[in-house]
Structure formats: structure tokens, C-alpha cells
C-alpha atoms as a printed R data frame, in Angstrom:
    type eleno elety resid chain resno       x       y       z
1   ATOM     1    CA   UNK     A     1   0.000   0.000   0.000
2   ATOM     2    CA   UNK     A     2   1.151   3.528  -0.718
3   ATOM     3    CA   UNK     A     3   3.257   5.455   1.723
4   ATOM     4    CA   UNK     A     4   1.152   7.989   3.546
5   ATOM     5    CA   UNK     A     5  -1.876   5.738   3.284
6   ATOM     6    CA   UNK     A     6  -4.331   5.144   6.090
7   ATOM     7    CA   UNK     A     7  -2.773   1.775   6.889
8   ATOM     8    CA   UNK     A     8   0.672   3.306   7.155
9   ATOM     9    CA   UNK     A     9  -0.476   5.824   9.733
10  ATOM    10    CA   UNK     A    10  -3.058   3.725  11.522
11  ATOM    11    CA   UNK     A    11  -0.972   3.361  14.650
12  ATOM    12    CA   UNK     A    12   0.581   6.804  14.672
13  ATOM    13    CA   UNK     A    13  -1.576   7.734  17.660
14  ATOM    14    CA   UNK     A    14  -2.766   5.758  20.634
15  ATOM    15    CA   UNK     A    15  -6.468   5.392  19.714
16  ATOM    16    CA   UNK     A    16  -7.512   5.698  23.360
17  ATOM    17    CA   UNK     A    17  -5.921   9.125  23.626
18  ATOM    18    CA   UNK     A    18  -8.491  11.497  22.181
19  ATOM    19    CA   UNK     A    19  -6.364  14.576  22.846
20  ATOM    20    CA   UNK     A    20  -3.489  13.137  20.829
21  ATOM    21    CA   UNK     A    21  -5.890  12.265  18.011
22  ATOM    22    CA   UNK     A    22  -7.255  15.841  17.979
23  ATOM    23    CA   UNK     A    23  -3.734  17.289  17.973
24  ATOM    24    CA   UNK     A    24  -2.715  15.038  15.072
25  ATOM    25    CA   UNK     A    25  -5.913  15.917  13.166
26  ATOM    26    CA   UNK     A    26  -5.084  19.621  13.424
27  ATOM    27    CA   UNK     A    27  -1.972  18.995  11.311
28  ATOM    28    CA   UNK     A    28  -4.028  17.467   8.480
29  ATOM    29    CA   UNK     A    29  -6.034  18.667   5.494
30  ATOM    30    CA   UNK     A    30  -9.826  19.110   5.687
31  ATOM    31    CA   UNK     A    31 -11.972  16.036   5.085
32  ATOM    32    CA   UNK     A    32 -15.168  15.213   3.210
33  ATOM    33    CA   UNK     A    33 -17.775  12.789   4.533
34  ATOM    34    CA   UNK     A    34 -20.158  10.952   2.205
35  ATOM    35    CA   UNK     A    35 -23.601   9.998   3.497
36  ATOM    36    CA   UNK     A    36 -26.973   9.336   1.884
37  ATOM    37    CA   UNK     A    37 -28.803  11.753   4.179
38  ATOM    38    CA   UNK     A    38 -28.686  15.531   3.970
39  ATOM    39    CA   UNK     A    39 -28.235  15.587   7.758
40  ATOM    40    CA   UNK     A    40 -24.544  14.916   7.139
41  ATOM    41    CA   UNK     A    41 -24.083  18.614   6.279
42  ATOM    42    CA   UNK     A    42 -25.200  19.636   9.769
43  ATOM    43    CA   UNK     A    43 -23.201  16.831  11.404
44  ATOM    44    CA   UNK     A    44 -19.982  17.884   9.651
45  ATOM    45    CA   UNK     A    45 -20.561  21.524  10.639
46  ATOM    46    CA   UNK     A    46 -21.096  20.518  14.279
47  ATOM    47    CA   UNK     A    47 -17.927  18.409  14.197
48  ATOM    48    CA   UNK     A    48 -15.907  21.244  12.671
49  ATOM    49    CA   UNK     A    49 -17.121  23.699  15.314
50  ATOM    50    CA   UNK     A    50 -16.441  21.292  18.185
51  ATOM    51    CA   UNK     A    51 -12.850  20.492  17.234
52  ATOM    52    CA   UNK     A    52 -11.752  23.568  15.291
53  ATOM    53    CA   UNK     A    53 -11.280  21.448  12.171
54  ATOM    54    CA   UNK     A    54 -12.730  21.610   8.674
55  ATOM    55    CA   UNK     A    55 -15.048  18.795   7.606
56  ATOM    56    CA   UNK     A    56 -17.640  18.954   4.840
57  ATOM    57    CA   UNK     A    57 -20.663  16.690   4.625
58  ATOM    58    CA   UNK     A    58 -21.678  15.618   1.127
59  ATOM    59    CA   UNK     A    59 -25.032  13.960   0.421
60  ATOM    60    CA   UNK     A    60 -24.359  11.038  -1.933
61  ATOM    61    CA   UNK     A    61 -26.619   8.027  -2.538
62  ATOM    62    CA   UNK     A    62 -25.296   4.617  -1.508
63  ATOM    63    CA   UNK     A    63 -24.978   3.530  -5.174
64  ATOM    64    CA   UNK     A    64 -23.035   6.653  -6.094
65  ATOM    65    CA   UNK     A    65 -20.829   6.308  -3.002
66  ATOM    66    CA   UNK     A    66 -19.749   2.861  -4.156
67  ATOM    67    CA   UNK     A    67 -18.758   4.100  -7.602
68  ATOM    68    CA   UNK     A    68 -16.973   7.182  -6.253
69  ATOM    69    CA   UNK     A    69 -15.019   5.335  -3.547
70  ATOM    70    CA   UNK     A    70 -13.810   2.705  -6.019
71  ATOM    71    CA   UNK     A    71 -12.899   5.279  -8.688
72  ATOM    72    CA   UNK     A    72 -11.138   7.576  -6.204
73  ATOM    73    CA   UNK     A    73  -9.188   4.662  -4.723
74  ATOM    74    CA   UNK     A    74  -8.082   3.391  -8.122
75  ATOM    75    CA   UNK     A    75  -6.908   6.837  -9.226
76  ATOM    76    CA   UNK     A    76  -5.196   7.666  -5.897
77  ATOM    77    CA   UNK     A    77  -7.370  10.781  -5.703
78  ATOM    78    CA   UNK     A    78  -9.433  10.410  -2.526
79  ATOM    79    CA   UNK     A    79 -12.162  13.043  -2.181
80  ATOM    80    CA   UNK     A    80 -14.380  11.194   0.296
81  ATOM    81    CA   UNK     A    81 -12.325  10.472   3.415
82  ATOM    82    CA   UNK     A    82 -15.176   8.903   5.390
83  ATOM    83    CA   UNK     A    83 -18.085   6.922   3.941
84  ATOM    84    CA   UNK     A    84 -21.283   6.446   5.927
85  ATOM    85    CA   UNK     A    85 -22.947   3.880   3.691
86  ATOM    86    CA   UNK     A    86 -26.204   1.938   3.946
87  ATOM    87    CA   UNK     A    87 -25.239  -0.673   1.351
88  ATOM    88    CA   UNK     A    88 -23.483  -3.029   3.753
89  ATOM    89    CA   UNK     A    89 -23.512  -6.059   1.408
90  ATOM    90    CA   UNK     A    90 -21.778  -4.095  -1.371
91  ATOM    91    CA   UNK     A    91 -19.225  -2.744   1.105
92  ATOM    92    CA   UNK     A    92 -18.539  -6.301   2.294
93  ATOM    93    CA   UNK     A    93 -18.268  -7.589  -1.282
94  ATOM    94    CA   UNK     A    94 -16.552  -4.730  -3.130
95  ATOM    95    CA   UNK     A    95 -14.986  -2.140  -0.836
96  ATOM    96    CA   UNK     A    96 -13.389  -3.948   2.105
97  ATOM    97    CA   UNK     A    97 -11.847  -6.966   0.294
98  ATOM    98    CA   UNK     A    98 -10.255  -4.698  -2.336
99  ATOM    99    CA   UNK     A    99  -8.799  -2.405   0.317
100 ATOM   100    CA   UNK     A   100 -10.604   0.754  -0.830
101 ATOM   101    CA   UNK     A   101 -11.796   1.339   2.738
102 ATOM   102    CA   UNK     A   102 -10.736   0.226   6.189
103 ATOM   103    CA   UNK     A   103 -12.649  -0.555   9.322
104 ATOM   104    CA   UNK     A   104 -11.869   1.500  12.424
105 ATOM   105    CA   UNK     A   105 -13.468   1.075  15.819
106 ATOM   106    CA   UNK     A   106 -12.151   3.478  18.485
107 ATOM   107    CA   UNK     A   107 -10.799   1.498  21.438
108 ATOM   108    CA   UNK     A   108 -12.772   3.516  23.984
109 ATOM   109    CA   UNK     A   109 -16.013   2.748  22.104
110 ATOM   110    CA   UNK     A   110 -15.582  -1.012  21.712
111 ATOM   111    CA   UNK     A   111 -17.449  -1.989  24.878
112 ATOM   112    CA   UNK     A   112 -20.397   0.238  23.901
113 ATOM   113    CA   UNK     A   113 -20.884  -1.288  20.446
114 ATOM   114    CA   UNK     A   114 -22.517  -4.767  20.376
115 ATOM   115    CA   UNK     A   115 -20.308  -7.418  18.779
116 ATOM   116    CA   UNK     A   116 -22.450  -7.818  15.649
117 ATOM   117    CA   UNK     A   117 -21.896  -4.150  14.781
118 ATOM   118    CA   UNK     A   118 -18.098  -3.994  15.191
119 ATOM   119    CA   UNK     A   119 -16.626  -5.566  12.069
120 ATOM   120    CA   UNK     A   120 -17.462  -3.815   9.887
121 ATOM   121    CA   UNK     A   121 -18.473  -0.950  12.144
122 ATOM   122    CA   UNK     A   122 -22.146  -0.022  11.943
123 ATOM   123    CA   UNK     A   123 -22.924   3.425  13.345
124 ATOM   124    CA   UNK     A   124 -26.702   3.068  13.197
125 ATOM   125    CA   UNK     A   125 -29.543   0.805  12.250
126 ATOM   126    CA   UNK     A   126 -32.200   2.233   9.967
127 ATOM   127    CA   UNK     A   127 -35.735   0.892  10.042
128 ATOM   128    CA   UNK     A   128 -38.474   0.371   7.485
129 ATOM   129    CA   UNK     A   129 -41.821  -0.137   9.209
130 ATOM   130    CA   UNK     A   130 -45.355  -1.128   8.255
131 ATOM   131    CA   UNK     A   131 -47.675   1.843   8.618
132 ATOM   132    CA   UNK     A   132 -51.354   2.722   8.369
133 ATOM   133    CA   UNK     A   133 -53.479   5.873   8.285
134 ATOM   134    CA   UNK     A   134 -54.550   6.808  11.830
135 ATOM   135    CA   UNK     A   135 -57.318   9.089  10.564
136 ATOM   136    CA   UNK     A   136 -59.020   6.304   8.609
137 ATOM   137    CA   UNK     A   137 -58.483   3.539  11.187
138 ATOM   138    CA   UNK     A   138 -58.785   3.468  15.004
139 ATOM   139    CA   UNK     A   139 -56.025   0.841  15.092
140 ATOM   140    CA   UNK     A   140 -53.850  -0.974  12.605
141 ATOM   141    CA   UNK     A   141 -56.137  -2.846  10.170
142 ATOM   142    CA   UNK     A   142 -53.613  -5.645   9.654
143 ATOM   143    CA   UNK     A   143 -52.379  -8.068  12.316
144 ATOM   144    CA   UNK     A   144 -50.404 -10.588  10.225
145 ATOM   145    CA   UNK     A   145 -48.166 -10.088   7.161
146 ATOM   146    CA   UNK     A   146 -50.005 -12.900   5.360
147 ATOM   147    CA   UNK     A   147 -53.176 -10.771   5.338
148 ATOM   148    CA   UNK     A   148 -51.403  -8.586   2.781
149 ATOM   149    CA   UNK     A   149 -51.550 -11.501   0.301
150 ATOM   150    CA   UNK     A   150 -55.346 -11.789   0.548
151 ATOM   151    CA   UNK     A   151 -57.916 -10.288  -1.901
152 ATOM   152    CA   UNK     A   152 -58.930  -7.624   0.646
153 ATOM   153    CA   UNK     A   153 -55.553  -5.908   0.223
154 ATOM   154    CA   UNK     A   154 -55.137  -6.464  -3.515
155 ATOM   155    CA   UNK     A   155 -53.752  -3.242  -4.997
156 ATOM   156    CA   UNK     A   156 -53.845  -1.499  -1.610
157 ATOM   157    CA   UNK     A   157 -50.319  -2.096  -0.280
158 ATOM   158    CA   UNK     A   158 -47.599   0.462  -1.075
159 ATOM   159    CA   UNK     A   159 -43.889  -0.349  -0.934
160 ATOM   160    CA   UNK     A   160 -40.656   0.893  -2.456
161 ATOM   161    CA   UNK     A   161 -39.946  -1.082  -5.639
162 ATOM   162    CA   UNK     A   162 -37.475  -3.877  -4.761
163 ATOM   163    CA   UNK     A   163 -36.005  -3.461  -8.255
164 ATOM   164    CA   UNK     A   164 -34.759   0.021  -7.345
165 ATOM   165    CA   UNK     A   165 -33.415  -0.450  -3.813
166 ATOM   166    CA   UNK     A   166 -30.940  -3.133  -2.796
167 ATOM   167    CA   UNK     A   167 -31.945  -3.040   0.868
168 ATOM   168    CA   UNK     A   168 -35.303  -4.573  -0.106
169 ATOM   169    CA   UNK     A   169 -33.844  -7.641  -1.807
170 ATOM   170    CA   UNK     A   170 -31.362  -7.857   1.075
171 ATOM   171    CA   UNK     A   171 -34.404  -8.004   3.375
172 ATOM   172    CA   UNK     A   172 -35.860 -10.855   1.300
173 ATOM   173    CA   UNK     A   173 -32.603 -12.774   1.628
174 ATOM   174    CA   UNK     A   174 -32.228 -12.012   5.329
175 ATOM   175    CA   UNK     A   175 -35.794 -13.138   5.978
176 ATOM   176    CA   UNK     A   176 -35.170 -16.461   4.254
177 ATOM   177    CA   UNK     A   177 -31.837 -16.960   6.041
178 ATOM   178    CA   UNK     A   178 -32.765 -15.832   9.546
179 ATOM   179    CA   UNK     A   179 -36.553 -15.519   9.881
180 ATOM   180    CA   UNK     A   180 -38.121 -18.258   7.788
181 ATOM   181    CA   UNK     A   181 -39.520 -20.178  10.753
182 ATOM   182    CA   UNK     A   182 -41.394 -17.063  11.907
183 ATOM   183    CA   UNK     A   183 -42.842 -16.454   8.434
184 ATOM   184    CA   UNK     A   184 -44.072 -20.073   8.391
185 ATOM   185    CA   UNK     A   185 -45.489 -19.734  11.910
186 ATOM   186    CA   UNK     A   186 -47.308 -16.533  10.901
187 ATOM   187    CA   UNK     A   187 -48.914 -18.435   8.010
188 ATOM   188    CA   UNK     A   188 -50.213 -21.101  10.397
189 ATOM   189    CA   UNK     A   189 -51.469 -18.412  12.795
190 ATOM   190    CA   UNK     A   190 -53.360 -16.719   9.957
191 ATOM   191    CA   UNK     A   191 -54.792 -19.717   8.123
192 ATOM   192    CA   UNK     A   192 -54.861 -22.439  10.790
193 ATOM   193    CA   UNK     A   193 -52.782 -24.891   8.787
194 ATOM   194    CA   UNK     A   194 -49.170 -25.503   7.834
195 ATOM   195    CA   UNK     A   195 -47.836 -23.779   4.734
196 ATOM   196    CA   UNK     A   196 -47.625 -26.018   1.674
197 ATOM   197    CA   UNK     A   197 -45.515 -24.437  -1.052
198 ATOM   198    CA   UNK     A   198 -43.420 -25.315  -4.066
199 ATOM   199    CA   UNK     A   199 -41.141 -22.390  -3.280
200 ATOM   200    CA   UNK     A   200 -37.836 -23.028  -1.515
201 ATOM   201    CA   UNK     A   201 -38.877 -21.217   1.658
202 ATOM   202    CA   UNK     A   202 -41.815 -19.708   3.521
203 ATOM   203    CA   UNK     A   203 -40.278 -16.286   2.891
204 ATOM   204    CA   UNK     A   204 -40.183 -16.865  -0.866
205 ATOM   205    CA   UNK     A   205 -43.813 -18.036  -0.765
206 ATOM   206    CA   UNK     A   206 -44.860 -14.844   1.055
207 ATOM   207    CA   UNK     A   207 -42.838 -12.552  -1.242
208 ATOM   208    CA   UNK     A   208 -44.375 -14.259  -4.285
209 ATOM   209    CA   UNK     A   209 -47.908 -13.941  -2.896
210 ATOM   210    CA   UNK     A   210 -47.358 -10.276  -2.027
211 ATOM   211    CA   UNK     A   211 -45.969  -9.537  -5.504
212 ATOM   212    CA   UNK     A   212 -48.963 -11.265  -7.114
213 ATOM   213    CA   UNK     A   213 -51.386  -9.144  -5.055
214 ATOM   214    CA   UNK     A   214 -50.628  -6.034  -7.145
215 ATOM   215    CA   UNK     A   215 -48.892  -3.800  -4.608
216 ATOM   216    CA   UNK     A   216 -48.111  -0.205  -5.546
217 ATOM   217    CA   UNK     A   217 -44.335  -0.255  -6.158
218 ATOM   218    CA   UNK     A   218 -42.930   3.274  -5.908
219 ATOM   219    CA   UNK     A   219 -39.557   4.858  -6.637
220 ATOM   220    CA   UNK     A   220 -38.998   5.939  -3.032
221 ATOM   221    CA   UNK     A   221 -40.409   6.452   0.450
222 ATOM   222    CA   UNK     A   222 -42.120   9.791  -0.240
223 ATOM   223    CA   UNK     A   223 -44.844   8.355  -2.514
224 ATOM   224    CA   UNK     A   224 -45.460   5.551   0.018
225 ATOM   225    CA   UNK     A   225 -45.789   8.083   2.845
226 ATOM   226    CA   UNK     A   226 -48.309  10.042   0.795
227 ATOM   227    CA   UNK     A   227 -50.317   6.977  -0.292
228 ATOM   228    CA   UNK     A   228 -50.584   5.774   3.306
229 ATOM   229    CA   UNK     A   229 -50.601   8.957   5.349
230 ATOM   230    CA   UNK     A   230 -52.198  11.771   3.357
231 ATOM   231    CA   UNK     A   231 -55.273  13.058   5.229
232 ATOM   232    CA   UNK     A   232 -58.843  12.908   3.939
233 ATOM   233    CA   UNK     A   233 -58.686   9.396   2.438
234 ATOM   234    CA   UNK     A   234 -61.549   6.905   2.798
235 ATOM   235    CA   UNK     A   235 -59.504   3.880   1.759
236 ATOM   236    CA   UNK     A   236 -55.823   4.736   2.178
237 ATOM   237    CA   UNK     A   237 -53.041   2.329   1.350
238 ATOM   238    CA   UNK     A   238 -51.241   0.205   3.926
239 ATOM   239    CA   UNK     A   239 -47.511   0.545   3.428
240 ATOM   240    CA   UNK     A   240 -43.878  -0.130   4.210
241 ATOM   241    CA   UNK     A   241 -41.623   2.904   4.538
242 ATOM   242    CA   UNK     A   242 -38.662   4.471   6.294
243 ATOM   243    CA   UNK     A   243 -39.259   5.472   9.904
244 ATOM   244    CA   UNK     A   244 -37.785   8.869   8.928
245 ATOM   245    CA   UNK     A   245 -41.005   9.684   7.066
246 ATOM   246    CA   UNK     A   246 -42.979   9.996  10.306
247 ATOM   247    CA   UNK     A   247 -41.671  13.545  10.526
248 ATOM   248    CA   UNK     A   248 -44.156  14.238   7.689
249 ATOM   249    CA   UNK     A   249 -46.948  13.998  10.257
250 ATOM   250    CA   UNK     A   250 -45.870  17.389  11.516
251 ATOM   251    CA   UNK     A   251 -44.362  18.767   8.317
252 ATOM   252    CA   UNK     A   252 -47.185  17.783   5.934
253 ATOM   253    CA   UNK     A   253 -50.120  16.932   8.195
254 ATOM   254    CA   UNK     A   254 -49.879  13.214   7.398
255 ATOM   255    CA   UNK     A   255 -51.565  10.599   9.602
256 ATOM   256    CA   UNK     A   256 -48.917   7.874   9.702
257 ATOM   257    CA   UNK     A   257 -48.968   5.302  12.492
258 ATOM   258    CA   UNK     A   258 -46.757   2.234  13.020
259 ATOM   259    CA   UNK     A   259 -48.594  -1.096  12.941
260 ATOM   260    CA   UNK     A   260 -47.439  -1.993  16.456
261 ATOM   261    CA   UNK     A   261 -48.740  -5.557  16.802
262 ATOM   262    CA   UNK     A   262 -48.012  -6.988  13.362
263 ATOM   263    CA   UNK     A   263 -47.044 -10.675  13.355
264 ATOM   264    CA   UNK     A   264 -44.174 -11.567  13.092
265 ATOM   265    CA   UNK     A   265 -42.445  -8.150  12.837
266 ATOM   266    CA   UNK     A   266 -43.487  -4.491  12.708
267 ATOM   267    CA   UNK     A   267 -40.670  -3.857  10.249
268 ATOM   268    CA   UNK     A   268 -37.033  -4.589   9.508
269 ATOM   269    CA   UNK     A   269 -33.695  -2.887   9.757
270 ATOM   270    CA   UNK     A   270 -30.599  -2.367   7.695
271 ATOM   271    CA   UNK     A   271 -27.312  -0.932   8.892
272 ATOM   272    CA   UNK     A   272 -25.237   2.121   8.084
273 ATOM   273    CA   UNK     A   273 -21.505   1.449   8.101
274 ATOM   274    CA   UNK     A   274 -18.853   4.004   9.028
275 ATOM   275    CA   UNK     A   275 -15.710   3.361   6.955
276 ATOM   276    CA   UNK     A   276 -12.504   5.280   6.249
277 ATOM   277    CA   UNK     A   277 -10.918   5.596   2.792
278 ATOM   278    CA   UNK     A   278  -7.662   3.625   2.906
279 ATOM   279    CA   UNK     A   279  -5.734   6.294   1.004
280 ATOM   280    CA   UNK     A   280  -7.037   9.326   2.874
281 ATOM   281    CA   UNK     A   281  -4.405  11.981   3.519
282 ATOM   282    CA   UNK     A   282  -6.126  12.854   6.806
283 ATOM   283    CA   UNK     A   283  -6.417   9.565   8.706
284 ATOM   284    CA   UNK     A   284  -6.540  11.108  12.165
285 ATOM   285    CA   UNK     A   285  -9.314  13.546  11.259
286 ATOM   286    CA   UNK     A   286 -11.238  10.674   9.674
287 ATOM   287    CA   UNK     A   287 -10.808   8.565  12.828
288 ATOM   288    CA   UNK     A   288 -11.908  11.481  14.976
289 ATOM   289    CA   UNK     A   289 -15.071  11.826  12.915
290 ATOM   290    CA   UNK     A   290 -15.853   8.115  13.324
291 ATOM   291    CA   UNK     A   291 -15.398   8.569  17.080
292 ATOM   292    CA   UNK     A   292 -17.705  11.596  16.946
293 ATOM   293    CA   UNK     A   293 -20.587   9.808  15.169
294 ATOM   294    CA   UNK     A   294 -20.504   7.102  17.846
295 ATOM   295    CA   UNK     A   295 -21.436   9.733  20.455
296 ATOM   296    CA   UNK     A   296 -24.907  11.101  21.164
297 ATOM   297    CA   UNK     A   297 -23.797  14.593  20.155
298 ATOM   298    CA   UNK     A   298 -22.497  13.319  16.829
299 ATOM   299    CA   UNK     A   299 -25.416  11.137  15.742
300 ATOM   300    CA   UNK     A   300 -28.203  13.348  17.185
301 ATOM   301    CA   UNK     A   301 -29.281  14.943  13.857
302 ATOM   302    CA   UNK     A   302 -29.979  11.462  12.429
303 ATOM   303    CA   UNK     A   303 -31.740  10.173  15.558
304 ATOM   304    CA   UNK     A   304 -34.467  12.739  14.938
305 ATOM   305    CA   UNK     A   305 -35.225  10.746  11.777
306 ATOM   306    CA   UNK     A   306 -35.644   7.506  13.687
307 ATOM   307    CA   UNK     A   307 -32.136   6.185  13.036
308 ATOM   308    CA   UNK     A   308 -31.202   3.943  15.977
309 ATOM   309    CA   UNK     A   309 -27.572   4.370  17.126
310 ATOM   310    CA   UNK     A   310 -25.639   1.149  17.648
311 ATOM   311    CA   UNK     A   311 -23.935   2.493  20.777
312 ATOM   312    CA   UNK     A   312 -25.704   1.141  23.849
313 ATOM   313    CA   UNK     A   313 -24.787   4.369  25.669
314 ATOM   314    CA   UNK     A   314 -27.164   6.481  23.585
315 ATOM   315    CA   UNK     A   315 -30.883   6.817  24.222
316 ATOM   316    CA   UNK     A   316 -33.330   7.990  21.565
317 ATOM   317    CA   UNK     A   317 -34.767  11.496  21.980
318 ATOM   318    CA   UNK     A   318 -38.234  11.661  23.526
319 ATOM   319    CA   UNK     A   319 -39.571  13.683  20.600
320 ATOM   320    CA   UNK     A   320 -38.517  11.238  17.844
321 ATOM   321    CA   UNK     A   321 -41.692  11.227  15.701
322 ATOM   322    CA   UNK     A   322 -42.190   7.516  14.952
323 ATOM   323    CA   UNK     A   323 -41.977   6.154  18.518
324 ATOM   324    CA   UNK     A   324 -39.817   3.400  17.075
325 ATOM   325    CA   UNK     A   325 -37.576   2.908  20.104
326 ATOM   326    CA   UNK     A   326 -40.430   1.399  22.125
327 ATOM   327    CA   UNK     A   327 -40.844  -1.219  19.389
328 ATOM   328    CA   UNK     A   328 -37.178  -1.973  18.728
329 ATOM   329    CA   UNK     A   329 -37.543  -5.581  19.917
330 ATOM   330    CA   UNK     A   330 -40.331  -6.139  17.339
331 ATOM   331    CA   UNK     A   331 -38.098  -5.252  14.391
332 ATOM   332    CA   UNK     A   332 -36.413  -7.924  12.266
333 ATOM   333    CA   UNK     A   333 -32.748  -7.019  12.712
334 ATOM   334    CA   UNK     A   334 -30.066  -7.118  10.020
335 ATOM   335    CA   UNK     A   335 -27.401  -9.811  10.387
336 ATOM   336    CA   UNK     A   336 -24.235  -8.914   8.464
337 ATOM   337    CA   UNK     A   337 -22.837 -12.452   8.824
338 ATOM   338    CA   UNK     A   338 -24.756 -13.293   5.631
339 ATOM   339    CA   UNK     A   339 -24.154  -9.929   3.967
340 ATOM   340    CA   UNK     A   340 -22.133 -11.462   1.130
341 ATOM   341    CA   UNK     A   341 -25.029 -13.783   0.341
342 ATOM   342    CA   UNK     A   342 -27.346 -10.751   0.281
343 ATOM   343    CA   UNK     A   343 -25.074  -9.165  -2.314
344 ATOM   344    CA   UNK     A   344 -24.625 -12.327  -4.385
345 ATOM   345    CA   UNK     A   345 -28.364 -13.043  -4.558
346 ATOM   346    CA   UNK     A   346 -29.696  -9.552  -5.329
347 ATOM   347    CA   UNK     A   347 -30.309 -10.263  -9.009
348 ATOM   348    CA   UNK     A   348 -31.884 -13.594  -8.185
349 ATOM   349    CA   UNK     A   349 -34.367 -11.952  -5.813
350 ATOM   350    CA   UNK     A   350 -35.037  -9.101  -8.256
351 ATOM   351    CA   UNK     A   351 -35.836 -11.646 -10.969
352 ATOM   352    CA   UNK     A   352 -38.089 -13.517  -8.546
353 ATOM   353    CA   UNK     A   353 -40.003 -10.303  -7.783
354 ATOM   354    CA   UNK     A   354 -40.157  -9.259 -11.438
355 ATOM   355    CA   UNK     A   355 -41.542 -12.628 -12.580
356 ATOM   356    CA   UNK     A   356 -44.270 -12.661  -9.924
357 ATOM   357    CA   UNK     A   357 -45.211  -8.980  -9.799
358 ATOM   358    CA   UNK     A   358 -48.583  -8.028 -11.194
359 ATOM   359    CA   UNK     A   359 -49.863  -4.471 -11.392
């Protein structure tokens, strides 16, 4: 690896000595941080003000981050020093093995980060939850995910198109790998008999049945939030969307509510990794920023959008709009141990959805 690379300087400072890290960072060039949320601009400004350093937050989609990190690494022209990226499977498959990025977990944070989030380091878990319109219904009108495959909900379920967002096919794969018994049990609870299917798993059978029930597949969370939550609807959609969209209740007058008792899960999570470009010229500043986003002060702007920090030290703010924290144990959690399989099988799951989807 090149001289002056991240690896070459990784041990220049004792990682437990924050003061030494700050002092070393002050000798370095400014950094850029890539993230798929606009909140990164505010986070970088807060970081800069706190430490007297210069960091710039740049909103970049996960797909674009991948391309940029690879291109910048290959050309030895690193622009993004830190990547906060929600495409964990692609990072596991393309970025880490090729040495474009490196994992860094500050020593004084290790005990606060659960083992499954350490390698690679996840700074937060992001949730997609099933939601209904609280103006049209006194309580959630659905109690079991298999209800969504029945005629009653034909054409009335809104989700982000799995062909446009890798986290959705990752969810399919995760469900089959780690939650299939619960999907099968939910079928028996709904229909009073064991699932008989020609598909390879209960999860595949449910995904197929959902696809065949003509859901509204949108190009993002905003149209789902509107279809489910817009006021004044007699028969609003039921939908799956980012917990961040619950802020639209206040901003747009929406009537979104989480389906709190849905069997077997109220939603599912994916993780946001915090990684450092291997060839950054400012490794200490990059490390300091990673340390910062593992603190309550650092991650606070994203917690307001329902992003759950991985650090067990941090509690969610009382005014977080979705109320997700109270339901955290009812979410289907992401397991990165099968992240490479998620990446390898994306096309397979997309084809499966495409073949079975009916409008």
C-alpha cells in the first residue's frame, strides 16, 4: 500500500488518547464525509465547530458512493475520506476486500458497540416499518403479514420497488436466512394450517404472494408516505416505509402510524456502516469523525429521523416522531454475517419479484 496511506499511519496515535488524536488531526487537510442523508451537512458543521477542524458533509446516494469510492481509490485521488454507507452487502463484497476502505473502531467505544456491529463498524440501524393511516383507522387494520396476500388488500399495499433499492432484496434474503420459521409460523397463525408451497422457503412463498397481489411499487419512500398517510382518504393504502417519514406527520399533516402488533415483525432494519478511505491523507481527522458519530452529540441529527444508534450508551430522543424505540424488539434485525449472500443473490431476488409482480 502507498506510503502515507491510512494503513501506514493507523498506529501513529494511541487510539484511546483522544487529545493526541485531535492534535494530530489539526496537522491534516480538511476532510469530506459521504452519506446518503442531507443531515450529514449539519453533522460535519457541528464536528468542525467542536474540534476547530474543517469537515464537509456531502449527500451522496449509496450507489453513487460505491462508484466514487472505487474510482477515487483506483486513481489515488481520494475526495471522500469517510463513507457512511447503507449498502453493507456491497461494502462487504466490493470495498473492504479490495482495500478501498478500512474498518476502524475506536478502542474507547468497543465496549459500547454490540459485537455484531463492530466488524465492519455499523454506526446506526435504519428501520423500514409497516404503517397505516390513523385518521381512517382506530387501530392498525392488519395483524399478520399474510393478510397482505389476501384479496382484501389487492392493490392497496404500497412499498418501495425492490427493483430500485438493494436493501429490499437484502431483506428478502435475510428473511429467508434468519426468519423463515417465523414467516411459516405466521402463516399457520393466519390460516390455521401448515404452509404447503413449491417455493424453496416460507419467505419466498410470502414474497411471491405479495408480488402477485398487485402492490403499488414506488420509486422511493415519499410516494409511500403520501399513499398511506395523506389526510382525507376513505380507503388509504397500507404501506412499508422508512421510519424517517414519520416527521411528515408534523411537516405535511400526514396521519402515519406504526402497525405496532403486526405478526411476526413491525418492520425490519438495515445498517449504516462508518468506513474510512484507505488512502485518505487525513487519517486522524477521519478517525476522529468516526469517534464523533458514535457519540450522542455526533449522531443526534440522524436520531431525529428515527435512526437507531448502535452504541448502547445512547438513548433515543423523547420527541422522535415515529416512537420506534419502544418497538425496537419487534423489528427484524439485520445480520451482516450473511451480507455477502445478500449481495450475491440480489439479481436472483429481483428476478423472482419481477416474474411474480402483477400491477
